[in-house]
LUMKE-622713 format. One record per residue (C-alpha): residue number from 1; residue in one letter; z, y, x. Coordinates in Angstrom, 1 decimal, padded with zeros to 4 digits. Example, Ala and Ser with C-alpha at 12.3 -4.5 7.8 and 13.67 -1.06 7.14 Angstrom:
LUMKE-622713
resi=1 | resn=A | w=007.8 | v=-004.5 | u=012.3
resi=2 | resn=S | w=007.1 | v=-001.1 | u=013.7
This chain:
LUMKE-622713
resi=1 | resn=M | w=092.0 | v=124.7 | u=085.7
resi=2 | resn=N | w=095.3 | v=125.6 | u=086.6
resi=3 | resn=R | w=096.9 | v=124.2 | u=083.1
resi=4 | resn=S | w=094.8 | v=120.9 | u=084.0
resi=5 | resn=I | w=096.3 | v=120.6 | u=087.5
resi=6 | resn=L | w=100.3 | v=121.1 | u=086.0
resi=7 | resn=R | w=099.5 | v=118.7 | u=083.1
resi=8 | resn=L | w=098.9 | v=116.2 | u=085.5
resi=9 | resn=A | w=101.5 | v=117.7 | u=088.8
resi=10 | resn=I | w=104.5 | v=118.1 | u=086.5
resi=11 | resn=P | w=105.1 | v=114.9 | u=085.0
resi=12 | resn=N | w=104.4 | v=113.4 | u=088.5
resi=13 | resn=I | w=106.7 | v=116.0 | u=090.3
resi=14 | resn=I | w=109.6 | v=114.7 | u=087.9
resi=15 | resn=S | w=109.0 | v=111.3 | u=088.3
resi=16 | resn=N | w=108.6 | v=111.8 | u=092.1
resi=17 | resn=L | w=112.2 | v=113.8 | u=092.2
resi=18 | resn=S | w=113.8 | v=110.6 | u=091.2
resi=19 | resn=V | w=112.4 | v=108.6 | u=094.0
resi=20 | resn=P | w=114.3 | v=111.0 | u=096.6
resi=21 | resn=L | w=116.9 | v=111.2 | u=094.7
resi=22 | resn=L | w=117.3 | v=107.1 | u=094.7
resi=23 | resn=G | w=117.2 | v=107.5 | u=098.6
resi=24 | resn=M | w=119.5 | v=110.4 | u=098.7
resi=25 | resn=V | w=121.9 | v=108.4 | u=096.2
resi=26 | resn=D | w=121.6 | v=105.4 | u=098.7
resi=27 | resn=M | w=122.3 | v=107.8 | u=101.7
resi=28 | resn=F | w=125.2 | v=109.1 | u=099.6
resi=29 | resn=I | w=126.8 | v=105.9 | u=099.1
resi=30 | resn=A | w=126.1 | v=104.6 | u=102.5
resi=31 | resn=G | w=127.5 | v=107.9 | u=104.2
resi=32 | resn=H | w=130.8 | v=107.3 | u=102.2
resi=33 | resn=L | w=131.1 | v=103.5 | u=102.9
resi=34 | resn=T | w=133.9 | v=102.8 | u=105.8
resi=35 | resn=D | w=131.5 | v=102.9 | u=108.5
resi=36 | resn=E | w=128.9 | v=105.1 | u=109.6
resi=37 | resn=N | w=126.5 | v=102.2 | u=110.7
resi=38 | resn=Y | w=125.7 | v=101.9 | u=107.3
resi=39 | resn=I | w=123.6 | v=104.9 | u=107.4
resi=40 | resn=G | w=121.4 | v=103.7 | u=110.0
resi=41 | resn=A | w=121.7 | v=100.5 | u=108.3
resi=42 | resn=I | w=119.6 | v=101.9 | u=105.2
resi=43 | resn=A | w=117.3 | v=103.9 | u=107.6
resi=44 | resn=I | w=116.2 | v=100.9 | u=109.7
resi=45 | resn=A | w=115.9 | v=098.9 | u=106.2
resi=46 | resn=S | w=113.5 | v=101.6 | u=105.2
resi=47 | resn=I | w=111.2 | v=101.2 | u=108.2
resi=48 | resn=I | w=110.9 | v=097.5 | u=107.6
resi=49 | resn=F | w=110.3 | v=097.8 | u=104.0
resi=50 | resn=N | w=108.0 | v=100.8 | u=104.3
resi=51 | resn=F | w=105.8 | v=098.9 | u=106.6
resi=52 | resn=I | w=105.8 | v=095.7 | u=104.2
resi=53 | resn=Y | w=105.7 | v=097.7 | u=100.9
resi=54 | resn=W | w=103.7 | v=100.8 | u=102.0
resi=55 | resn=G | w=101.3 | v=098.9 | u=104.0
resi=56 | resn=F | w=100.0 | v=098.0 | u=100.5
resi=57 | resn=S | w=100.1 | v=101.7 | u=099.2
resi=58 | resn=F | w=096.4 | v=101.1 | u=098.7
resi=59 | resn=L | w=096.8 | v=099.1 | u=095.7
resi=60 | resn=R | w=098.1 | v=102.6 | u=094.4
resi=61 | resn=M | w=095.5 | v=105.0 | u=095.8
resi=62 | resn=G | w=092.3 | v=102.6 | u=095.8
resi=63 | resn=T | w=093.4 | v=102.0 | u=092.0
resi=64 | resn=S | w=093.7 | v=105.6 | u=091.0
resi=65 | resn=G | w=090.2 | v=107.1 | u=092.8
resi=66 | resn=F | w=088.3 | v=103.9 | u=091.0
resi=67 | resn=A | w=090.2 | v=104.7 | u=087.6
resi=68 | resn=A | w=089.6 | v=108.2 | u=087.4
resi=69 | resn=Q | w=085.8 | v=108.0 | u=088.6
resi=70 | resn=A | w=085.4 | v=105.3 | u=085.5
resi=71 | resn=Y | w=087.4 | v=107.5 | u=083.5
resi=72 | resn=G | w=084.9 | v=110.3 | u=084.5
resi=73 | resn=K | w=082.0 | v=108.3 | u=083.5
resi=74 | resn=Q | w=083.7 | v=107.3 | u=080.3
resi=75 | resn=N | w=083.0 | v=103.6 | u=081.1
resi=76 | resn=R | w=085.9 | v=101.9 | u=079.0
resi=77 | resn=N | w=084.9 | v=098.0 | u=080.5
resi=78 | resn=E | w=085.0 | v=099.7 | u=084.3
resi=79 | resn=Q | w=088.2 | v=101.3 | u=083.7
resi=80 | resn=T | w=089.8 | v=097.8 | u=082.6
resi=81 | resn=E | w=088.3 | v=096.0 | u=085.3
resi=82 | resn=V | w=089.7 | v=098.2 | u=087.8
resi=83 | resn=L | w=093.2 | v=097.6 | u=086.6
resi=84 | resn=I | w=092.9 | v=093.8 | u=086.3
resi=85 | resn=R | w=091.3 | v=093.5 | u=090.2
resi=86 | resn=S | w=094.2 | v=095.6 | u=091.2
resi=87 | resn=L | w=096.9 | v=093.4 | u=089.5
resi=88 | resn=Y | w=095.0 | v=090.1 | u=091.0
resi=89 | resn=L | w=095.6 | v=091.4 | u=094.4
resi=90 | resn=A | w=099.1 | v=093.0 | u=094.2
resi=91 | resn=L | w=100.3 | v=089.7 | u=092.8
resi=92 | resn=L | w=098.8 | v=087.5 | u=095.8
resi=93 | resn=A | w=099.9 | v=090.3 | u=098.1
resi=94 | resn=G | w=103.7 | v=090.1 | u=096.9
resi=95 | resn=I | w=103.4 | v=085.8 | u=096.7
resi=96 | resn=I | w=102.4 | v=085.9 | u=100.3
resi=97 | resn=I | w=105.2 | v=088.8 | u=101.7
resi=98 | resn=I | w=107.9 | v=086.4 | u=099.8
resi=99 | resn=A | w=106.3 | v=083.2 | u=101.5
resi=100 | resn=L | w=106.1 | v=085.2 | u=105.0
resi=101 | resn=Q | w=109.9 | v=086.7 | u=104.8
resi=102 | resn=G | w=111.4 | v=084.6 | u=107.8
resi=103 | resn=M | w=108.6 | v=085.8 | u=110.1
resi=104 | resn=I | w=108.5 | v=089.2 | u=108.7
resi=105 | resn=A | w=112.2 | v=089.5 | u=109.5
resi=106 | resn=L | w=112.2 | v=087.8 | u=112.9
resi=107 | resn=V | w=109.4 | v=090.4 | u=114.2
resi=108 | resn=S | w=110.9 | v=093.4 | u=112.6
resi=109 | resn=F | w=114.2 | v=093.0 | u=114.2
resi=110 | resn=Y | w=112.9 | v=092.1 | u=117.7
resi=111 | resn=L | w=110.5 | v=095.2 | u=117.7
resi=112 | resn=L | w=112.9 | v=097.2 | u=116.2
resi=113 | resn=N | w=115.9 | v=096.0 | u=119.0
resi=114 | resn=V | w=118.8 | v=098.0 | u=117.1
resi=115 | resn=D | w=122.2 | v=097.9 | u=117.4
resi=116 | resn=E | w=123.5 | v=094.5 | u=116.7
resi=117 | resn=N | w=126.2 | v=096.1 | u=114.2
resi=118 | resn=I | w=123.4 | v=098.1 | u=112.5
resi=119 | resn=K | w=121.2 | v=094.6 | u=112.5
resi=120 | resn=I | w=123.6 | v=092.7 | u=110.9
resi=121 | resn=L | w=124.0 | v=095.0 | u=107.7
resi=122 | resn=T | w=120.2 | v=095.5 | u=107.8
resi=123 | resn=K | w=119.7 | v=091.9 | u=107.3
resi=124 | resn=Q | w=122.0 | v=091.4 | u=104.4
resi=125 | resn=Y | w=119.8 | v=094.2 | u=102.7
resi=126 | resn=F | w=116.6 | v=092.7 | u=103.7
resi=127 | resn=D | w=117.2 | v=089.2 | u=102.6
resi=128 | resn=I | w=117.7 | v=090.4 | u=098.9
resi=129 | resn=Y | w=115.3 | v=093.2 | u=098.5
resi=130 | resn=I | w=112.5 | v=091.3 | u=100.0
resi=131 | resn=W | w=111.9 | v=089.2 | u=096.8
resi=132 | resn=S | w=110.8 | v=092.3 | u=095.0
resi=133 | resn=A | w=107.4 | v=092.1 | u=096.6
resi=134 | resn=P | w=105.6 | v=091.1 | u=093.9
resi=135 | resn=A | w=107.2 | v=093.7 | u=091.4
resi=136 | resn=V | w=106.8 | v=096.5 | u=093.8
resi=137 | resn=L | w=103.3 | v=095.8 | u=094.4
resi=138 | resn=I | w=102.1 | v=095.5 | u=090.8
resi=139 | resn=L | w=104.2 | v=098.6 | u=090.0
resi=140 | resn=F | w=101.6 | v=100.4 | u=092.7
resi=141 | resn=S | w=098.4 | v=099.3 | u=090.8
resi=142 | resn=L | w=099.8 | v=100.2 | u=087.4
resi=143 | resn=N | w=100.8 | v=103.7 | u=088.8
resi=144 | resn=G | w=097.7 | v=104.2 | u=090.5
resi=145 | resn=W | w=095.8 | v=103.4 | u=087.2
resi=146 | resn=F | w=097.3 | v=105.3 | u=084.7
resi=147 | resn=I | w=097.2 | v=108.4 | u=087.1
resi=148 | resn=G | w=093.3 | v=107.7 | u=087.4
resi=149 | resn=M | w=093.3 | v=107.5 | u=083.5
resi=150 | resn=Q | w=094.7 | v=111.4 | u=083.5
resi=151 | resn=N | w=098.0 | v=109.9 | u=081.8
resi=152 | resn=S | w=100.9 | v=110.9 | u=084.1
resi=153 | resn=K | w=103.5 | v=110.6 | u=081.3
resi=154 | resn=I | w=104.1 | v=106.9 | u=081.4
resi=155 | resn=P | w=104.5 | v=106.7 | u=084.9
resi=156 | resn=M | w=106.9 | v=109.5 | u=084.8
resi=157 | resn=V | w=109.0 | v=107.9 | u=081.9
resi=158 | resn=I | w=108.8 | v=104.3 | u=083.9
resi=159 | resn=T | w=109.7 | v=105.6 | u=087.4
resi=160 | resn=I | w=112.4 | v=107.7 | u=085.7
resi=161 | resn=A | w=113.6 | v=104.8 | u=084.1
resi=162 | resn=I | w=113.6 | v=102.6 | u=087.1
resi=163 | resn=N | w=115.5 | v=105.0 | u=089.3
resi=164 | resn=S | w=118.1 | v=105.7 | u=086.8
resi=165 | resn=L | w=118.7 | v=102.1 | u=086.3
resi=166 | resn=N | w=119.0 | v=101.6 | u=090.4
resi=167 | resn=I | w=121.3 | v=104.2 | u=090.8
resi=168 | resn=L | w=123.6 | v=103.3 | u=088.2
resi=169 | resn=L | w=123.4 | v=099.6 | u=089.4
resi=170 | resn=S | w=124.1 | v=100.8 | u=092.9
resi=171 | resn=F | w=127.3 | v=102.6 | u=091.8
resi=172 | resn=L | w=128.3 | v=099.7 | u=089.6
resi=173 | resn=F | w=127.8 | v=096.9 | u=092.6
resi=174 | resn=V | w=129.3 | v=098.7 | u=095.4
resi=175 | resn=Y | w=132.2 | v=100.5 | u=094.1
resi=176 | resn=Q | w=133.1 | v=098.5 | u=091.5
resi=177 | resn=W | w=131.9 | v=094.7 | u=092.6
resi=178 | resn=K | w=132.6 | v=095.8 | u=096.2
resi=179 | resn=L | w=129.3 | v=094.5 | u=097.6
resi=180 | resn=E | w=128.7 | v=097.5 | u=100.1
resi=181 | resn=I | w=125.1 | v=097.2 | u=101.4
resi=182 | resn=R | w=124.0 | v=094.2 | u=099.5
resi=183 | resn=G | w=124.9 | v=096.1 | u=096.4
resi=184 | resn=I | w=122.4 | v=098.7 | u=096.9
resi=185 | resn=A | w=119.9 | v=095.9 | u=097.3
resi=186 | resn=Y | w=120.7 | v=093.9 | u=094.2
resi=187 | resn=A | w=120.3 | v=096.8 | u=092.1
resi=188 | resn=S | w=117.1 | v=098.0 | u=093.6
resi=189 | resn=L | w=115.7 | v=094.4 | u=093.0
resi=190 | resn=I | w=116.8 | v=094.4 | u=089.4
resi=191 | resn=A | w=115.4 | v=097.7 | u=088.8
resi=192 | resn=Q | w=111.7 | v=097.0 | u=090.4
resi=193 | resn=Y | w=111.5 | v=093.7 | u=087.8
resi=194 | resn=T | w=112.8 | v=095.8 | u=084.9
resi=195 | resn=G | w=109.8 | v=098.4 | u=085.4
resi=196 | resn=M | w=107.2 | v=095.9 | u=086.1
resi=197 | resn=V | w=108.1 | v=094.1 | u=082.9
resi=198 | resn=T | w=108.4 | v=097.5 | u=080.9
resi=199 | resn=Y | w=104.9 | v=098.4 | u=082.2
resi=200 | resn=L | w=103.4 | v=095.3 | u=081.4
resi=201 | resn=L | w=104.5 | v=095.4 | u=077.8
resi=202 | resn=I | w=103.3 | v=098.7 | u=077.5
resi=203 | resn=C | w=099.4 | v=097.8 | u=078.6
resi=204 | resn=K | w=099.8 | v=094.6 | u=076.4
resi=205 | resn=F | w=100.3 | v=096.4 | u=073.1
resi=206 | resn=R | w=098.8 | v=099.8 | u=074.3
resi=207 | resn=Y | w=095.5 | v=098.4 | u=075.4
resi=208 | resn=K | w=095.5 | v=095.0 | u=073.9
resi=209 | resn=H | w=092.0 | v=095.5 | u=072.4
resi=210 | resn=W | w=090.6 | v=096.7 | u=075.8
resi=211 | resn=L | w=091.7 | v=093.5 | u=077.3
resi=212 | resn=E | w=090.1 | v=091.2 | u=075.0
resi=213 | resn=N | w=086.7 | v=092.3 | u=075.9
resi=214 | resn=I | w=087.0 | v=092.2 | u=079.3
resi=215 | resn=S | w=085.1 | v=088.9 | u=081.3
resi=216 | resn=L | w=087.4 | v=087.4 | u=083.6
resi=217 | resn=K | w=084.3 | v=085.7 | u=085.3
resi=218 | resn=K | w=082.9 | v=088.8 | u=086.0
resi=219 | resn=I | w=086.2 | v=090.6 | u=087.5
resi=220 | resn=S | w=086.8 | v=087.1 | u=089.5
resi=221 | resn=S | w=083.4 | v=087.4 | u=091.1
resi=222 | resn=I | w=084.1 | v=087.7 | u=095.1
resi=223 | resn=S | w=080.9 | v=090.5 | u=094.8
resi=224 | resn=S | w=083.1 | v=092.6 | u=092.2
resi=225 | resn=F | w=085.7 | v=092.9 | u=094.7
resi=226 | resn=I | w=083.7 | v=094.2 | u=097.8
resi=227 | resn=P | w=083.7 | v=097.6 | u=097.1
resi=228 | resn=F | w=087.4 | v=097.9 | u=096.2
resi=229 | resn=L | w=088.3 | v=095.9 | u=099.2
resi=230 | resn=K | w=086.0 | v=098.4 | u=101.5
resi=231 | resn=V | w=087.7 | v=101.6 | u=100.1
resi=232 | resn=N | w=091.5 | v=099.6 | u=100.1
resi=233 | resn=R | w=090.7 | v=098.6 | u=103.7
resi=234 | resn=D | w=090.3 | v=102.1 | u=105.2
resi=235 | resn=I | w=093.3 | v=103.1 | u=103.5
resi=236 | resn=F | w=095.5 | v=100.1 | u=104.5
resi=237 | resn=I | w=094.2 | v=101.3 | u=108.1
resi=238 | resn=R | w=095.5 | v=104.8 | u=107.4
resi=239 | resn=T | w=098.7 | v=103.7 | u=106.0
resi=240 | resn=L | w=099.3 | v=101.5 | u=108.6
resi=241 | resn=A | w=098.8 | v=104.6 | u=111.0
resi=242 | resn=L | w=101.1 | v=106.6 | u=108.9
resi=243 | resn=L | w=103.8 | v=104.2 | u=109.2
resi=244 | resn=S | w=103.5 | v=103.8 | u=112.8
resi=245 | resn=V | w=104.7 | v=107.5 | u=113.2
resi=246 | resn=S | w=107.4 | v=107.3 | u=110.9
resi=247 | resn=S | w=108.7 | v=104.0 | u=112.3
resi=248 | resn=F | w=108.0 | v=105.0 | u=115.7
resi=249 | resn=F | w=110.4 | v=108.2 | u=114.9
resi=250 | resn=M | w=113.2 | v=106.6 | u=113.9
resi=251 | resn=Y | w=112.8 | v=103.8 | u=116.5
resi=252 | resn=A | w=113.0 | v=106.6 | u=119.1
resi=253 | resn=S | w=115.8 | v=108.0 | u=117.6
resi=254 | resn=S | w=117.9 | v=104.8 | u=117.6
resi=255 | resn=K | w=117.1 | v=104.7 | u=121.3
resi=256 | resn=Q | w=119.2 | v=108.3 | u=121.5
resi=257 | resn=G | w=121.9 | v=106.5 | u=120.1
resi=258 | resn=N | w=123.8 | v=105.9 | u=116.6
resi=259 | resn=L | w=124.7 | v=109.4 | u=115.9
resi=260 | resn=I | w=121.0 | v=110.6 | u=116.5
resi=261 | resn=L | w=119.9 | v=108.1 | u=114.4
resi=262 | resn=S | w=121.9 | v=108.6 | u=111.4
resi=263 | resn=A | w=121.2 | v=112.4 | u=111.8
resi=264 | resn=N | w=117.4 | v=112.3 | u=111.6
resi=265 | resn=A | w=117.7 | v=109.8 | u=108.8
resi=266 | resn=L | w=119.4 | v=112.5 | u=107.2
resi=267 | resn=L | w=117.0 | v=115.3 | u=108.0
resi=268 | resn=M | w=114.2 | v=113.1 | u=107.2
resi=269 | resn=Q | w=115.5 | v=113.1 | u=103.6
resi=270 | resn=M | w=114.6 | v=116.8 | u=103.6
resi=271 | resn=F | w=111.0 | v=115.6 | u=104.5
resi=272 | resn=V | w=110.8 | v=113.1 | u=102.0
resi=273 | resn=L | w=112.3 | v=115.6 | u=099.3
resi=274 | resn=F | w=109.4 | v=118.3 | u=099.9
resi=275 | resn=S | w=106.5 | v=115.2 | u=100.0
resi=276 | resn=Y | w=107.6 | v=113.9 | u=096.8
resi=277 | resn=I | w=107.1 | v=117.7 | u=095.1
resi=278 | resn=M | w=103.8 | v=117.9 | u=097.0
resi=279 | resn=D | w=103.0 | v=114.6 | u=096.2
resi=280 | resn=G | w=102.9 | v=115.6 | u=092.2
resi=281 | resn=F | w=100.0 | v=118.2 | u=093.4
resi=282 | resn=A | w=098.3 | v=115.1 | u=095.4
resi=283 | resn=Y | w=098.3 | v=112.6 | u=092.3
resi=284 | resn=A | w=096.7 | v=115.4 | u=090.1
resi=285 | resn=A | w=094.3 | v=116.0 | u=093.0
resi=286 | resn=E | w=093.5 | v=112.2 | u=092.9
resi=287 | resn=S | w=093.0 | v=112.1 | u=088.9
resi=288 | resn=L | w=090.9 | v=115.5 | u=088.3
resi=289 | resn=T | w=088.6 | v=114.7 | u=092.1
resi=290 | resn=G | w=088.0 | v=111.3 | u=090.5
resi=291 | resn=K | w=087.3 | v=112.5 | u=087.1
resi=292 | resn=F | w=084.7 | v=115.4 | u=088.2
resi=293 | resn=V | w=082.9 | v=113.2 | u=091.1
resi=294 | resn=G | w=082.3 | v=110.8 | u=088.3
resi=295 | resn=A | w=080.9 | v=113.1 | u=085.9
resi=296 | resn=N | w=079.1 | v=114.6 | u=088.6
resi=297 | resn=K | w=080.5 | v=117.8 | u=088.2
resi=298 | resn=F | w=080.9 | v=119.2 | u=091.5
resi=299 | resn=T | w=081.3 | v=123.4 | u=090.9
resi=300 | resn=S | w=084.6 | v=122.0 | u=089.1
resi=301 | resn=L | w=085.6 | v=120.3 | u=091.6
resi=302 | resn=K | w=085.3 | v=123.2 | u=094.2
resi=303 | resn=Q | w=087.5 | v=125.4 | u=091.5
resi=304 | resn=L | w=090.1 | v=122.4 | u=091.6
resi=305 | resn=I | w=090.6 | v=122.6 | u=095.3
resi=306 | resn=N | w=090.3 | v=126.2 | u=095.6
resi=307 | resn=K | w=093.2 | v=126.3 | u=093.1
resi=308 | resn=L | w=095.3 | v=123.2 | u=094.6
resi=309 | resn=L | w=095.0 | v=124.9 | u=097.9
resi=310 | resn=I | w=096.9 | v=128.2 | u=096.4
resi=311 | resn=W | w=099.4 | v=126.0 | u=094.5
resi=312 | resn=S | w=100.5 | v=123.9 | u=097.9
resi=313 | resn=F | w=100.7 | v=127.0 | u=099.7
resi=314 | resn=T | w=102.8 | v=128.4 | u=097.3
resi=315 | resn=I | w=105.3 | v=125.3 | u=097.5
resi=316 | resn=A | w=105.5 | v=125.2 | u=101.0
resi=317 | resn=I | w=106.6 | v=129.1 | u=101.3
resi=318 | resn=I | w=109.4 | v=128.4 | u=098.3
resi=319 | resn=F | w=110.5 | v=125.1 | u=100.2
resi=320 | resn=T | w=110.5 | v=126.9 | u=103.8
resi=321 | resn=L | w=112.9 | v=129.8 | u=102.3
resi=322 | resn=L | w=115.2 | v=126.5 | u=100.6
resi=323 | resn=Y | w=115.5 | v=125.1 | u=103.9
resi=324 | resn=T | w=116.0 | v=128.0 | u=105.9
resi=325 | resn=F | w=119.1 | v=129.3 | u=103.4
resi=326 | resn=S | w=120.3 | v=126.1 | u=102.3
resi=327 | resn=L | w=119.6 | v=123.5 | u=104.8
resi=328 | resn=T | w=123.4 | v=122.7 | u=105.3
resi=329 | resn=H | w=124.6 | v=122.7 | u=101.6
resi=330 | resn=L | w=121.9 | v=120.2 | u=101.2
resi=331 | resn=L | w=122.9 | v=118.1 | u=104.1
resi=332 | resn=S | w=126.6 | v=118.0 | u=103.3
resi=333 | resn=F | w=125.8 | v=116.5 | u=099.9
resi=334 | resn=F | w=124.9 | v=113.2 | u=102.0
resi=335 | resn=T | w=127.5 | v=112.6 | u=104.0
resi=336 | resn=D | w=131.2 | v=114.2 | u=104.7
resi=337 | resn=K | w=131.2 | v=113.4 | u=108.4
resi=338 | resn=A | w=131.4 | v=116.5 | u=110.4
resi=339 | resn=S | w=130.0 | v=115.0 | u=114.1
resi=340 | resn=L | w=126.7 | v=114.3 | u=112.1
resi=341 | resn=L | w=126.4 | v=117.5 | u=110.3
resi=342 | resn=E | w=127.1 | v=119.3 | u=113.5
resi=343 | resn=I | w=124.3 | v=117.2 | u=115.2
resi=344 | resn=C | w=121.6 | v=117.9 | u=112.2
resi=345 | resn=Y | w=122.2 | v=121.9 | u=112.7
resi=346 | resn=Q | w=121.2 | v=121.4 | u=116.2
resi=347 | resn=Y | w=117.8 | v=120.3 | u=115.0
resi=348 | resn=R | w=117.3 | v=122.6 | u=111.4
resi=349 | resn=W | w=114.9 | v=124.8 | u=113.0
resi=350 | resn=W | w=112.4 | v=121.7 | u=113.1
resi=351 | resn=V | w=112.7 | v=120.5 | u=109.3
resi=352 | resn=I | w=112.3 | v=124.3 | u=108.3
resi=353 | resn=C | w=108.7 | v=124.1 | u=109.8
resi=354 | resn=I | w=108.1 | v=121.1 | u=108.0
resi=355 | resn=P | w=106.8 | v=122.6 | u=104.6
resi=356 | resn=L | w=103.9 | v=124.9 | u=106.3
resi=357 | resn=A | w=103.1 | v=122.3 | u=108.9
resi=358 | resn=G | w=102.5 | v=119.7 | u=106.0
resi=359 | resn=F | w=101.4 | v=121.0 | u=102.9
resi=360 | resn=L | w=097.4 | v=120.9 | u=103.6
resi=361 | resn=A | w=097.6 | v=117.0 | u=104.8
resi=362 | resn=F | w=099.0 | v=116.3 | u=101.4
resi=363 | resn=V | w=096.7 | v=118.1 | u=099.2
resi=364 | resn=W | w=093.8 | v=116.7 | u=101.3
resi=365 | resn=D | w=094.8 | v=113.2 | u=100.8
resi=366 | resn=G | w=094.6 | v=113.4 | u=097.1
resi=367 | resn=I | w=091.1 | v=115.1 | u=096.8
resi=368 | resn=F | w=089.9 | v=112.3 | u=099.6
resi=369 | resn=V | w=091.6 | v=109.5 | u=097.3
resi=370 | resn=G | w=089.7 | v=111.1 | u=094.0
resi=371 | resn=A | w=086.7 | v=110.8 | u=095.9
resi=372 | resn=T | w=087.0 | v=107.5 | u=097.4
resi=373 | resn=A | w=086.5 | v=109.0 | u=100.6
resi=374 | resn=S | w=088.2 | v=106.6 | u=102.6
resi=375 | resn=R | w=086.7 | v=106.5 | u=105.8
resi=376 | resn=Q | w=087.2 | v=110.1 | u=106.3
resi=377 | resn=M | w=090.7 | v=110.1 | u=105.4
resi=378 | resn=R | w=091.3 | v=107.0 | u=107.8
resi=379 | resn=N | w=089.3 | v=108.7 | u=110.5
resi=380 | resn=S | w=091.8 | v=112.0 | u=110.2
resi=381 | resn=M | w=094.6 | v=109.9 | u=110.1
resi=382 | resn=L | w=093.7 | v=107.9 | u=113.2
resi=383 | resn=I | w=093.0 | v=111.2 | u=115.3
resi=384 | resn=S | w=096.5 | v=112.6 | u=113.9
resi=385 | resn=V | w=098.6 | v=109.6 | u=115.2
resi=386 | resn=S | w=096.9 | v=109.9 | u=118.7
resi=387 | resn=I | w=098.0 | v=113.3 | u=118.7
resi=388 | resn=F | w=101.3 | v=112.3 | u=118.1
resi=389 | resn=F | w=101.8 | v=109.8 | u=120.6
resi=390 | resn=V | w=099.9 | v=111.9 | u=123.4
resi=391 | resn=C | w=102.1 | v=114.3 | u=122.6
resi=392 | resn=Y | w=105.5 | v=112.5 | u=122.8
resi=393 | resn=Y | w=104.4 | v=110.7 | u=125.7
resi=394 | resn=G | w=102.9 | v=113.5 | u=127.6
resi=395 | resn=L | w=106.6 | v=115.4 | u=127.6
resi=396 | resn=D | w=107.9 | v=112.2 | u=128.8
resi=397 | resn=K | w=109.9 | v=114.3 | u=131.2
resi=398 | resn=Y | w=111.5 | v=115.9 | u=128.2
resi=399 | resn=Q | w=111.9 | v=113.1 | u=125.9
resi=400 | resn=N | w=114.7 | v=114.0 | u=124.0
resi=401 | resn=N | w=115.3 | v=114.8 | u=119.9
resi=402 | resn=H | w=113.4 | v=117.9 | u=120.1
resi=403 | resn=T | w=110.3 | v=116.4 | u=121.9
resi=404 | resn=L | w=110.5 | v=113.9 | u=119.0
resi=405 | resn=W | w=110.3 | v=116.6 | u=116.3
resi=406 | resn=F | w=107.8 | v=118.8 | u=118.2
resi=407 | resn=S | w=105.1 | v=115.7 | u=118.1
resi=408 | resn=F | w=106.0 | v=114.9 | u=114.5
resi=409 | resn=L | w=105.3 | v=118.4 | u=113.5
resi=410 | resn=L | w=102.2 | v=118.6 | u=115.5
resi=411 | resn=Y | w=101.2 | v=115.2 | u=113.8
resi=412 | resn=L | w=101.7 | v=116.9 | u=110.2
resi=413 | resn=L | w=099.6 | v=120.2 | u=111.0
resi=414 | resn=S | w=096.9 | v=118.6 | u=112.6
resi=415 | resn=R | w=096.5 | v=116.2 | u=110.1
resi=416 | resn=G | w=096.0 | v=119.1 | u=107.4
resi=417 | resn=L | w=093.6 | v=121.1 | u=110.0
resi=418 | resn=I | w=091.2 | v=117.7 | u=110.7
resi=419 | resn=Q | w=090.9 | v=117.4 | u=106.9
resi=420 | resn=S | w=090.2 | v=120.6 | u=106.0
resi=421 | resn=Y | w=087.3 | v=120.6 | u=108.9
resi=422 | resn=I | w=085.9 | v=117.0 | u=107.5
resi=423 | resn=A | w=086.0 | v=118.6 | u=104.1
resi=424 | resn=K | w=084.0 | v=121.1 | u=104.7
resi=425 | resn=R | w=081.5 | v=119.4 | u=106.6
resi=426 | resn=F | w=081.0 | v=116.2 | u=104.3
resi=427 | resn=L | w=082.3 | v=117.0 | u=101.3
resi=428 | resn=F | w=080.5 | v=120.2 | u=100.7
resi=429 | resn=V | w=083.1 | v=121.7 | u=098.9
resi=430 | resn=L | w=084.5 | v=124.9 | u=100.8
């Protein structure tokens, strides 16, 4: 069982590491430009696009769960139908996002209400990167499908290629062509479409015979989308709830001034780094859980969950030690501004607590996705988000950055504990 977990987890971890690396490089570039507001602009742009794109992350998770269960059933037609339906939805959603970009920008900047200097820089990034919508969402579908098909190597190669190209183009456009934040956006746009085209070519040539036997009439019928849409509806609600916390975190940070906003943006990179490592095991959980559920091998599923919990706890301990002894060195990579590093140091203990507070949530998310237990995952997220906001506003007398970080850690911890309770009661696996 450990070998199966690592066979899927390691490629996902390698590919996931390139994602925070890209974010870190963006922060590095922004942190070494002439104005510290560039860091804040990248942080605000991330909030907006997290809502736009990760609100559709159900395309990856829903596709992964259904594909994994079809793989467990050894039903080739069903496996391919899952992919085509997901691509239909991804393309449609991408076109709608581009069509509504003006309204999205207007609403986003109204709600965030950030400093005017940061807003100008963020808008420059937004106007370029919004055109990546179809590519980003189609990549969600393709990544989810390959993970569900127990193939983590192709997503690893594509993801590394996309992010490597993105990093190279960012340095070229920013430092050689002097495009500043617009250069970072152009680099991301080009890299996303390059990855999408590469992925589609792989599907065309590797699964050509599969596609020839598919009935488009059957796939296009409304009834065939209903189970997919029901699961994705719950995942969509869950994702919006998750994004409300991360977005509010940066919004509340901006209310404390540009220095706190930039400092928290840097500190959150440590959470991002940990989350992408843990997502490697969560993706493995999706693949293997779906396979065992599809094949009705529930004894194997119980063994899988026990192994996953051991692995995730071990990773959490490693990251706790890493942040305890090396956090200052990690943060100094992002910026050479002493004022920011000094503020970050004041809140270091909250970052140190992130791994142990959050590891359970990542593992259970993967298990619930593979089991297509979307309703239970949605409910646990809604409860945890409520705890976050009740805690933050309940301590309104002390609303400061420590209160914000405490509420965030309580939210992470409650997610994992609530999911553990739900799993024990509803999945009957513990």
